[in-house]
N, C-alpha and C positions, 0 to 999 in steps of 0.2 A: 865337668857337668854344669849346665847353665842353672841359673836361679829358678827358671820355670820348671825344670825337671826335678829338682829337689824339693818335693812337696813338704817334707818334714821341717825344713829351715827355709821356706820360701818367703821372701821379703817382697811386699807388693806396696808401690806408691800409687795411690788412687787419684786420678784427676776428677776430684769431687764435682767441680762445676760442670765439667763435661757430661758425666753420667746423670747428674741431677736434672740436666736440661735435655737429655736424650728423648726425641719425640715430642718435645714440649716448647712453648715460647718462652716460659719462665722457669727457673730452677725449682725443684721440689725436694725438700729435706727427706720426707718419708720415701720417696723413690730412691734417693742416694743411700738411705739406711737399708732399704730392701736389697739393693744391688751388693753391698758389702756383705750382708748376712747370707745371700745366695752364693757369693764367691767363697765364703768360709765353709759352707756346706759342701761345695764341690772340691775345695782345697783345704781339708782340715789341717790345722797347725799352721797356716800362713799368718805372717805377721803383717798387719794392715796399717798403713798410715794414710789417712784421708787429707788431701790438700786442696783448698778451695781458693779462689781469688779474693782479693781484699773487699770486693763489692758484694760478695755472696750474701752476707747477712742482711744486707739492705734490699736485695732483690726477691727473697723468698717471702712467702705469705706471712702476714703479721702474726698469725696464730702459731707459726713455726719458729719465730725469732727467740723466745724464751728457752726452748730446747736447744736451739743452736748455740746460745751463749753458754748453757751448761756443758755441752759437748766441747766447745772451745776451751772453756776454763778447766776441763778435766784432761785436756791434751788429746782428746779423740779425734779432733779436727784442728788443723793449723792453717794459717794463711800467710802469705809473704808480707813484708813491711809495705806500708802504703807508699806508692811512688816507685816501686822496684821496676827496674828495666826489664822488659820481657814479660811483665805481669806474672800470672801464676805459672805460666808454661816454663819459664826459665827456672823458677824455684823448684818446681817438680822435677825436672831433668837433672838439676844439680844435686838434689837429694838421692835420686835413684842412681846416679853415677858414683856417688860417694860410698853408697852402702851395697852397690852391685844388685839393685833390686829390679824387679819387673815393673813395668809401668801399665797400669790399667786405665785405658782411655781410647776413645774412638777418633782422637785427633791424630794427625800425622806429624805435627811440629815441624812443618817444612822449613821455617826460617832458622832452625837450630840443627839441621842435618850436617852442616860443616863442622859444628863444635861438638856434636855428639854422634859420631859414626856408629857407636855401639847400638844405636836404635835399630839398625838393620841385622843385628845378630839374631839368630833363631831363639825364640822364647823370651826376647826382652820386652816385647810389647804385646799386650793382650787387649782385646776389644770385647764389649758386651751390649746386648739390647734385650729389653723386656718383650718377650712374645706373648700375645694374648692367650690366655687359658693354659699356658705352659709355664711362664716364668722367665727368669733371666737366663740367657744363653751366653756363655763365654767361649772365645776362641783365640788362639794365637794369630797374630797378623804382622804384616810388614808395612812400614810407613809409605805413603803415596808420595813419590817425588814431584817436585813442582816443575812444570814445563817452562814457566816464565822467569825462573831465577837467572838464567843466563843473560836474558834480554835486559834485565834490570841492572846487571853488572856493567854491560857494555855502554849504558848511558852515562857512566862516570868517566868513560875514555875520552875526555876532552882536555883541551889545554887553556889555561888562563891567559889573559893578555900579556902578562910578564913572563910567559914561557913555562911556568910551573904547572904541575898537575894537581887538580883538586883532591882533597881527602875527605873523609866522612866529617861533617861539621862545617865545611866550607860553604859559605853563602854566596849563591850565583844569582845576581840580579840583573836580568836582561833589560836593555834599554827599549822603552816603548817608542815606536815610530811616531814621528811628529805629525805626519800628514794624516793619520787616522782620525784624530779628534775633529780636524776641519772637515773632512768628508762626511763624518757621522753628523756634524752640526748643520751642514749644508743640506743633507738629505732629510733632516728632521723638519726643516721649515715647510717644504711643500706638503707634507703630511699633515702638519698642524693646520694649514690653510684649507685642506680639502675636508676637514672634519664636518659632519652634518649634525647641527643641534638637535634636530628632530629624531635622528636614529640613535644617538648616543645612550639615552636611557635604557633602551630595550635590552641590550646585551647584558649589562650588570645585573638587571633584575633577574634575568634567566639563570645567570651563573650563581647568584646568591640563593636562589630557590634550590638549585641542584646541590649546592654545597650544604645547605641546611638539611636536605633530604638525606644526603650520604652520611651527615654526622649523626642524625637520629637513628639510622639503620645500624651504625656500628655499636657493638656491644661494649659496655664499659669495662675498664680493666679489672674492677672488683668482680664482675660476673665472669671474666675469663679465668680468674684466680680461684674462683669459689670451688671448695672441694666437693666431690660428689658423695652423696649419703652411702653409708656402709650398709645399712639394712633397709628393708622395705618399710614404708610409712605404717602399713597395717600391723605388721609383726612388731614393729618397735612401740607403737601406741599400746598393743596388747601387753607386751613385756612391762611397760611402765604401769599399767593398770593393775598388775599383779605383784610388782615389786617395788617398794619405796626405798628411799636413800637409806643407807646403814642396814638395810635388810640383807639376809643371807641367801645366796643362790648356790646351786651346784652347777659346775662347768667342767668341760672337757678341753685339754690342751690341744690345739690343732696345728700350731705353728709358732715360730718365733720371728722377732724383729731385733734390730740392733740394740734396743733398749726396752725390750719387754716381750710379752707373749700374747697370742691370740687365743681367746677362750670362747668356746661355742656353748651357749646356753640352750637347752632344748625346752620347747613349748609344745603344747598339744597340736597347735596348728602349724608347727615347723620349728626353726631354730634360728637364733640371732647370733651375730658375731660380736664379741666384746673385747676389750683390751686391758691387759694388766701390766703396768709399767714396772720395771725392776725395783723402783723406789717403794713400791707397795707390796714387795714379796717377802719382807722380813726386816728385822732390826739387829744389826745394821743391814742395809740393802746389799743383796749379792752383786758380784760384777756382771753376771750374766743371768738371764731368766732360766737358761737351760741348766745352770748349776742347781736350781731348786726344784724345777718342773721337768717332766719328761712328756714327750709327744704321745698322745693317747691316754694319759693318766687323767683321773677325775678328782676334783678337789672342791672344797667349799670356799666361797669368795663372799666378800662384803661389797655391796654396791656403793661405791664412794662418790662418783660424780656422774653426770649425764650431759652429753653434747647433743642438743636437740637439732641443730642445723646439720651435723653429719650423722645424725641418728646412730650414735655409738655410746655404749656405757662403759665406764672405766671401773675396773674391779680391784680389790685388794685381797690377798691371800689370808684366810682365817688360820692362824698358826696355833690356836689353842681353843 
């Protein structure tokens, strides 16, 4: 029986950088956490190990870096040593091979097919994508083979001047043709004489204006990474006008994340979505939010912090 079919003892190595960047230009730690949580709901009892590349902590949003460091310190997320050959992919596959685990990734690891033929075994590779208004969908898949791999190998089939064949790491330095510089230098002189002083300034001015216009139209990297608000501005302002910091509110558990729970607080005009991290659910803090809370249950919470940019409030469970 493969690791994928044995759900009770299923071991999964997660390609964290791949899932965190799915459908995005930069990685998102909340997206990665949502993917892991959704996989655990579909495959209860699975042992998850999340692996990210060495640069992951520097590419996520600044607001996510503190949580990332906590997860890394707790061993919930690991990364390969800096400068590792093959980056994070080789590290992921080596771990998965050693513990006979499933790999959760949308990558095909084409450069590693020769070293890890087990990737083509049924149930050893899973992919996942977030579907709007549905959530994460996971499915077993097979790696896509590279069509250009054979051509790359043939390029090494040459012979050195001493009759030996090159190996990986051999430096091949072709001799530059001596006639080429003379031809280029000769051709450059007529062009230089034919330049018109009157027409020369016109083109640079036009190019500079076009470049400045294009630069002004491009959104800044900060704007691209800015998180979208969780609640509507009208409802969030109404909530803050009725509840001050450290005041108590009643909320219903509607979902879970890797390190907390989603709490819905009802208002006369509607309801807003709040967040309760596991660190605020008891002393000592539970390992998972679902160990203390149940979906659909109602509890009293204390309003601890407010993020006005994302329009979300952070709550702490009132235990006494």
